Backbone bond lengths (Angstrom), bond angles and torsions (degrees), N, CA, C in turn:
res aa  C-N    CA-C-N  psi(-1)  N-CA   C-N-CA  omega(-1)  CA-C   N-CA-C  phi
1 M - - - 1.435 - - 1.537 108.57 -
2 I 1.322 115.83 147.63 1.466 121.67 -179.03 1.520 108.87 -122.92
3 I 1.342 115.59 135.71 1.456 120.98 170.67 1.519 108.10 -116.65
4 R 1.330 115.72 157.18 1.459 121.30 -176.64 1.518 109.13 -134.79
5 K 1.341 116.01 135.66 1.461 121.65 174.73 1.522 107.89 -127.53
6 L 1.328 115.74 133.29 1.457 122.44 -177.28 1.528 109.90 -102.82
7 F 1.326 116.08 132.49 1.462 123.31 174.96 1.525 108.04 -123.88
8 E 1.324 116.74 159.16 1.461 121.16 178.45 1.525 110.00 -133.03
9 F 1.337 115.50 148.32 1.460 120.13 173.91 1.523 109.29 -156.10
10 E 1.319 114.91 155.01 1.475 122.80 177.22 1.521 107.30 -105.70
11 N 1.339 116.65 134.23 1.453 118.93 -175.66 1.519 109.94 -152.54
12 A 1.338 115.67 150.80 1.462 122.57 176.58 1.521 109.62 -116.09
13 H 1.331 115.43 151.43 1.466 120.22 179.34 1.522 109.95 -165.42
14 I 1.308 114.61 174.99 1.460 124.35 165.47 1.521 105.52 -127.91
15 V 1.326 117.37 136.79 1.467 121.04 177.49 1.532 107.25 -104.94
16 R 1.306 115.65 92.85 1.468 120.23 -178.49 1.531 110.76 -64.76
17 F 1.317 115.14 150.15 1.468 124.93 172.48 1.530 114.20 71.63
18 C 1.336 119.02 5.68 1.466 119.12 179.39 1.528 109.96 -81.00
19 S 1.312 117.43 173.63 1.461 122.28 -178.71 1.522 112.96 -77.33
20 S 1.310 116.77 -30.93 1.461 121.51 -177.22 1.527 110.79 -75.19
21 K 1.329 115.56 117.80 1.465 120.90 -176.92 1.531 111.42 -60.01
22 R 1.330 117.01 -43.28 1.464 119.58 -179.27 1.531 111.62 -62.33
23 C 1.328 116.83 -42.65 1.468 120.96 -176.88 1.520 112.98 -67.83
24 K 1.330 116.76 -34.76 1.467 118.56 -174.69 1.527 113.65 -91.93
25 T 1.355 116.80 -7.98 1.461 118.46 -177.23 1.519 113.96 -120.15
26 S 1.323 117.96 -6.87 1.469 119.95 -175.85 1.527 111.39 -135.37
27 I 1.325 115.01 137.29 1.453 119.62 172.77 1.525 106.67 -65.09
28 H 1.308 116.00 133.55 1.467 121.17 178.89 1.520 108.16 -148.78
29 G 1.300 115.80 163.36 1.451 119.37 -176.25 1.510 112.70 -125.29
30 H 1.324 114.19 165.25 1.460 122.20 178.63 1.518 109.47 -139.18
31 S 1.311 114.59 152.92 1.463 121.80 168.33 1.520 105.93 -96.83
32 Y 1.322 115.60 93.57 1.462 121.49 -174.85 1.525 111.46 -79.52
33 K 1.316 114.76 147.23 1.458 122.69 168.00 1.522 105.94 -121.93
34 V 1.321 116.37 131.60 1.463 121.28 -179.13 1.520 108.23 -120.67
35 E 1.322 115.89 124.64 1.459 121.44 176.19 1.518 108.74 -103.67
36 I 1.324 115.70 125.97 1.460 122.61 176.31 1.524 106.36 -104.72
37 L 1.321 117.48 120.73 1.458 121.90 179.64 1.524 109.32 -112.77
38 L 1.333 115.46 117.56 1.464 122.20 178.74 1.515 109.04 -108.17
39 E 1.338 115.69 147.51 1.461 119.64 179.92 1.518 110.66 -133.37
40 S 1.320 114.31 153.43 1.456 121.45 173.29 1.525 108.52 -162.47
41 K 1.305 115.50 152.03 1.470 121.04 173.59 1.521 110.65 -87.10
42 Y 1.347 115.54 -6.53 1.457 121.35 -174.88 1.519 110.03 -118.54
43 L 1.323 115.98 163.28 1.455 122.73 172.42 1.523 108.29 -120.49
44 D 1.327 116.25 149.27 1.468 120.60 -178.28 1.530 111.35 -78.75
45 N 1.313 116.79 -170.80 1.461 121.99 -177.60 1.531 113.09 -60.64
46 A 1.325 117.61 -21.71 1.466 121.63 179.94 1.525 112.04 -98.65
47 G 1.344 117.33 2.68 1.455 120.24 -177.68 1.513 113.24 81.75
48 M 1.328 116.98 27.54 1.469 122.73 -178.89 1.524 110.39 -119.38
49 V 1.332 116.61 151.21 1.460 120.62 170.30 1.528 108.25 -65.17
50 Y 1.341 115.74 -48.41 1.467 122.28 -178.51 1.522 106.13 -162.61
51 D 1.302 117.55 129.20 1.461 121.51 -176.30 1.536 110.21 -62.37
52 F 1.341 116.28 126.32 1.463 120.18 179.30 1.527 111.29 -57.39
53 G 1.328 117.19 -31.28 1.462 121.01 178.38 1.517 112.51 -59.77
54 L 1.332 116.95 -34.60 1.465 120.83 178.41 1.523 111.54 -68.54
55 L 1.326 116.49 -29.18 1.469 120.15 179.46 1.524 111.75 -69.42
56 K 1.330 116.01 -18.73 1.459 120.02 -179.18 1.524 112.16 -82.33
57 D 1.298 117.66 5.10 1.460 121.52 -177.61 1.532 110.11 -98.63
58 E 1.333 118.40 -107.13 1.464 120.76 -175.75 1.531 113.33 -66.03
59 I 1.332 117.92 -36.49 1.467 118.78 -179.39 1.522 109.99 -65.38
60 K 1.317 117.31 -43.10 1.470 120.21 176.36 1.525 110.04 -61.57
61 Q 1.320 116.80 -38.08 1.463 120.93 179.33 1.530 111.16 -62.47
62 I 1.332 116.89 -38.86 1.470 120.63 177.61 1.523 109.69 -61.24
63 I 1.324 117.19 -50.53 1.465 121.03 -178.85 1.525 110.02 -63.19
64 D 1.334 116.72 -43.66 1.460 121.27 -177.64 1.533 111.90 -63.82
65 S 1.311 118.00 -22.71 1.464 121.06 178.01 1.525 111.77 -61.86
66 F 1.320 116.86 -22.97 1.468 121.68 -179.69 1.526 112.30 -93.69
67 D 1.341 117.28 -6.28 1.464 120.76 -174.92 1.526 111.48 -75.59
68 H 1.336 115.76 136.13 1.460 122.46 -178.55 1.528 110.57 50.14
69 A 1.317 114.10 46.27 1.460 121.65 179.08 1.529 108.27 -132.75
70 I 1.307 115.19 168.42 1.465 120.37 169.82 1.521 106.54 -109.78
71 T 1.317 115.62 134.58 1.460 120.24 178.31 1.525 108.00 -103.48
72 L 1.316 114.90 130.88 1.457 122.79 -172.35 1.526 111.02 -117.31
73 Y 1.333 115.09 149.38 1.463 122.83 175.41 1.519 107.96 -98.47
74 K 1.308 117.49 121.95 1.475 122.01 -172.31 1.527 114.26 -56.51
75 D 1.335 118.27 -25.81 1.467 120.87 -178.76 1.524 112.96 -95.20
76 D 1.327 117.23 12.55 1.461 120.98 177.31 1.527 109.02 -71.91
77 D 1.312 116.44 177.00 1.453 123.16 178.93 1.537 110.45 -57.32
78 E 1.309 117.10 129.31 1.461 122.29 -174.59 1.525 112.13 -60.69
79 Q 1.325 117.55 -41.48 1.469 120.12 179.60 1.525 110.43 -64.69
80 Y 1.328 116.78 -41.91 1.467 121.06 177.41 1.537 109.95 -59.55
81 L 1.325 117.04 -48.10 1.467 120.76 -179.86 1.521 111.30 -59.40
82 N 1.316 116.69 -44.95 1.465 120.55 179.92 1.528 111.51 -64.21
83 D 1.337 116.23 -41.04 1.468 119.99 178.62 1.528 111.05 -64.28
84 M 1.311 116.91 -42.74 1.469 119.71 -179.45 1.535 110.60 -64.45
85 K 1.317 116.47 -41.43 1.466 120.10 178.03 1.532 111.07 -66.62
86 K 1.320 115.97 -32.55 1.463 120.47 179.75 1.529 111.18 -70.57
87 H 1.318 116.98 -37.97 1.466 120.86 -172.36 1.527 114.20 -101.79
88 S 1.305 117.97 -1.53 1.462 121.19 177.74 1.524 108.84 -132.98
89 K 1.311 116.34 122.75 1.471 119.44 178.43 1.515 111.40 -74.16
90 R 1.336 116.09 -29.31 1.468 120.61 -177.88 1.529 108.65 -104.87
91 W 1.317 115.50 107.48 1.461 120.77 176.01 1.530 109.49 -143.78
92 V 1.335 113.85 154.19 1.463 121.87 176.18 1.524 106.32 -129.07
93 M 1.322 116.07 133.30 1.465 121.73 178.27 1.525 108.55 -106.58
94 L 1.345 115.43 126.31 1.464 121.29 -179.42 1.525 111.03 -111.84
95 P 1.328 116.98 153.53 1.465 120.72 176.96 1.532 112.33 -82.18
96 V 1.338 116.67 -0.47 1.473 122.00 -178.39 1.523 109.25 -130.64
97 N 1.318 116.05 159.57 1.460 121.56 178.41 1.529 109.73 -58.90
98 V 1.310 116.79 151.59 1.463 121.87 -169.70 1.537 111.14 -91.86
99 S 1.318 116.27 72.39 1.465 122.60 176.41 1.528 108.91 -106.53
100 A 1.327 116.57 165.88 1.472 120.10 176.06 1.524 110.15 -59.85
101 E 1.326 116.46 -38.67 1.464 120.82 179.63 1.522 111.20 -61.99
102 N 1.331 116.63 -42.21 1.462 119.14 179.03 1.526 112.32 -74.68
103 F 1.335 117.72 -29.88 1.464 119.21 171.55 1.533 109.43 -59.11
104 V 1.325 116.81 -43.42 1.472 120.81 177.29 1.521 109.79 -55.84
105 R 1.314 116.45 -48.97 1.459 120.96 -177.11 1.532 111.31 -64.61
106 V 1.326 117.47 -42.91 1.467 121.57 -179.98 1.523 109.93 -63.11
107 F 1.332 117.12 -48.67 1.466 119.81 179.21 1.524 110.88 -62.08
108 F 1.327 117.27 -37.98 1.463 119.47 178.95 1.522 110.42 -62.04
109 V 1.322 117.45 -47.84 1.466 121.26 -179.23 1.533 111.04 -61.29
110 L 1.331 116.94 -44.26 1.465 120.59 -179.37 1.528 112.18 -64.68
111 I 1.336 116.20 -49.19 1.465 119.93 -175.72 1.517 111.80 -73.88
112 D 1.320 117.26 -36.04 1.462 120.86 176.54 1.530 110.28 -61.71
113 A 1.327 116.60 -42.95 1.473 120.35 177.70 1.522 110.29 -61.77
114 L 1.315 116.94 -43.10 1.464 120.54 179.72 1.524 111.38 -62.02
115 L 1.326 117.35 -47.72 1.468 120.15 -179.37 1.529 111.82 -62.06
116 K 1.329 116.29 -40.16 1.464 120.19 -179.80 1.530 112.08 -66.76
117 K 1.344 117.09 -24.63 1.462 121.75 -177.56 1.523 111.96 -101.00
118 T 1.337 117.48 11.53 1.453 120.73 -176.37 1.525 111.11 -105.54
119 K 1.312 115.16 127.63 1.467 121.25 173.09 1.529 106.74 -86.04
120 M 1.318 115.47 119.97 1.455 121.32 -178.47 1.520 108.47 -96.25
121 I 1.340 116.65 136.25 1.461 119.40 -169.07 1.533 114.21 -121.76
122 N 1.334 117.44 11.13 1.464 118.97 -179.65 1.535 111.31 -122.33
123 G 1.312 116.25 33.78 1.458 120.14 176.79 1.514 115.17 82.87
124 E 1.344 117.53 9.46 1.462 119.96 177.17 1.532 109.40 -66.03
125 Q 1.321 115.98 140.14 1.465 120.99 179.24 1.522 109.96 -141.95
126 G 1.298 115.69 143.39 1.461 120.94 172.32 1.510 114.59 57.29
127 V 1.330 117.44 30.04 1.466 120.58 179.90 1.526 108.72 -78.14
128 N 1.326 115.39 121.55 1.461 121.64 179.76 1.516 110.14 -128.34
129 L 1.317 114.53 152.83 1.457 120.89 173.12 1.523 107.16 -77.63
130 Q 1.332 117.06 114.38 1.467 121.61 -177.01 1.520 111.06 -81.48
131 S 1.345 116.29 -47.18 1.458 120.19 177.48 1.517 110.16 -166.83
132 I 1.312 114.16 168.29 1.461 123.46 175.39 1.525 106.59 -126.55
133 I 1.324 115.35 136.86 1.465 120.78 173.44 1.521 106.83 -120.85
134 V 1.324 116.95 128.01 1.461 122.18 176.24 1.523 107.95 -116.04
135 H 1.338 115.18 114.12 1.466 121.94 175.05 1.526 106.78 -88.98
136 E 1.323 116.31 114.09 1.459 119.98 179.89 1.526 110.49 -88.73
137 T 1.307 116.37 -33.73 1.460 122.26 176.81 1.524 108.23 -133.95
138 R 1.322 115.57 177.85 1.460 120.47 178.98 1.520 111.02 -63.33
139 T 1.329 117.68 -28.28 1.467 120.84 -174.62 1.522 114.71 -113.40
140 G 1.333 118.02 -4.19 1.454 119.04 -176.31 1.515 113.16 -131.92
141 Y 1.336 115.45 136.73 1.465 120.25 178.43 1.517 109.67 -147.48
142 A 1.330 114.79 165.23 1.463 122.90 173.60 1.522 107.64 -124.31
143 Q 1.320 116.54 141.30 1.459 121.54 176.94 1.517 108.03 -126.19
144 G 1.325 115.82 137.34 1.448 120.23 -179.81 1.513 112.12 -138.68
145 F 1.323 113.60 156.09 1.454 123.15 -177.46 1.529 108.84 -122.49
146 K 1.315 116.49 178.93 1.463 121.42 -178.62 1.530 111.77 -53.36
147 E 1.327 116.21 -44.22 1.468 118.86 -178.02 1.525 112.48 -64.78
148 D 1.338 117.57 -23.04 1.463 120.86 176.04 1.526 110.60 -80.28
149 A 1.324 116.09 -41.96 1.466 120.53 -177.85 1.520 111.69 -63.27
150 Y 1.331 116.46 -36.40 1.461 121.34 -175.57 1.525 112.93 -113.97
151 S 1.313 116.86 24.53 1.464 121.93 -175.64 1.528 112.38 -61.84
152 E 1.316 115.24 136.99 1.470 120.43 175.33 1.520 111.41 -74.67
153 F 1.336 117.21 -12.03 1.464 122.00 -177.82 1.529 112.53 -93.46
154 L 1.330 116.84 -6.19 1.458 121.91 -177.57 1.524 109.55 -120.04
155 P 1.341 116.98 156.47 1.475 118.36 177.64 1.528 110.83 -55.90
156 K 1.310 115.35 136.39 1.464 121.12 -176.95 1.527 110.74 -71.96
157 I 1.338 115.09 141.54 1.461 121.55 176.48 1.524 107.74 -115.66
158 N 1.329 115.83 114.57 1.465 122.47 176.35 1.515 108.85 -108.48
159 L 1.322 116.07 147.97 1.466 119.83 177.33 1.526 111.12 -56.76
160 Q 1.318 116.91 -36.51 1.460 121.44 -177.82 1.522 112.23 -65.03
161 D 1.336 117.35 -18.87 1.459 121.52 -176.20 1.524 113.37 -96.03
162 I 1.330 117.63 3.25 1.459 122.06 177.34 1.524 106.85 -105.23
163 E 1.324 116.19 126.83 1.467 120.40 -176.56 1.528 110.25 -120.37
164 F 1.321 116.01 130.65 1.458 122.58 177.12 1.521 108.75 -108.21
165 S 1.329 116.71 137.45 1.464 120.27 179.90 1.525 110.98 -62.66
166 K 1.320 114.51 160.35 1.466 120.69 179.57 1.529 110.90 -59.21
167 A 1.335 117.26 -38.70 1.466 121.01 -179.50 1.530 111.68 -61.97
168 I 1.327 116.76 -37.48 1.471 120.43 177.59 1.525 109.16 -68.57
169 Q 1.312 117.12 -47.42 1.467 121.13 -178.77 1.522 111.83 -60.09
170 E 1.327 117.03 -36.17 1.459 120.66 -179.61 1.527 112.46 -66.93
171 E 1.315 117.56 -22.12 1.463 121.41 179.18 1.530 112.56 -84.87
172 W 1.330 117.86 -14.89 1.454 119.73 179.11 1.519 108.79 -66.71
173 K 1.333 116.73 136.93 1.472 119.05 179.68 1.523 110.68 -64.03
174 N 1.328 117.17 -30.55 1.456 122.91 173.73 1.524 106.05 -110.79
175 K 1.318 117.04 102.20 1.471 121.78 -173.67 1.524 112.94 -59.55
176 D 1.327 117.50 -21.07 1.459 121.47 -178.21 1.540 111.68 -98.73
177 F 1.324 116.44 12.49 1.466 122.34 -174.14 1.535 112.99 -49.92
178 Y 1.333 117.06 -51.83 1.465 118.69 -173.33 1.522 111.92 -70.48
179 N 1.317 117.15 -36.61 1.474 119.15 175.71 1.523 110.60 -63.53
180 Q 1.333 116.65 -38.29 1.465 120.25 177.18 1.527 110.82 -66.86
181 L 1.325 116.91 -38.33 1.462 120.12 178.34 1.526 110.86 -63.40
182 K 1.321 116.84 -37.01 1.473 120.97 179.77 1.520 113.34 -78.88
183 D 1.334 117.44 -19.83 1.461 122.91 -178.83 1.528 109.67 -75.85
184 E 1.315 117.03 114.85 1.470 121.92 -176.22 1.523 112.93 -60.72
185 K 1.322 118.48 -25.71 1.456 121.34 -175.89 1.527 113.68 -92.65
186 F 1.329 117.39 -17.82 1.456 120.00 -176.06 1.534 110.71 -73.37
187 I 1.328 116.58 141.22 1.468 122.67 177.88 1.527 109.02 -122.74
188 F 1.333 116.27 129.15 1.460 121.92 172.08 1.531 107.32 -85.75
189 I 1.308 116.73 143.92 1.468 120.67 178.53 1.526 107.99 -119.27
190 N 1.337 115.78 123.87 1.460 119.40 178.16 1.520 109.71 -59.25
191 Q 1.310 115.08 148.35 1.461 120.45 175.33 1.533 109.70 -71.17
192 K 1.309 115.39 149.50 1.468 119.12 177.14 1.525 109.72 -70.81
193 E 1.321 116.32 -38.43 1.460 121.52 176.57 1.516 109.29 -135.44
194 V 1.335 115.59 143.20 1.474 119.99 176.51 1.508 109.59 -124.39
């Protein structure tokens, strides 16, 4: 069975090296919609794959980290990167170019890591991230699966290579959230009630 939760965020970027002159030469923004699709062959104690209320916690925090921010590509022009960091308190630095397809891959890696490190306490079993859909515009979206997020044919995305500005980190309810996500030994525990 598959469940889907929709999140929204506003974000600005430049997509270097693309065919569209406007996209590759000008900062522009989108009202993104992100669909998180979880799957399991089992249902929890309440008859759910995964309680939607739980998705409003750390997963929502991951998506919200990109809201009203500029997302930057680490290999972009150094002066541009420095200027953006100087003039925007909320920025995210990615190891890949900032396309809808790479947003899918980044969100997959982040959320997949979180789910794998989460102790579920209401009878949830076999809950996996099935796919991510990122709607960049009203008419265009990208969808990706595990094989896309971890593809040997695409640049690798590691948690250590994603950087969130100090302003974003300060808004996290758990200020050490990202370090805990990167820590192989740390385990998140779902709340009993949300």
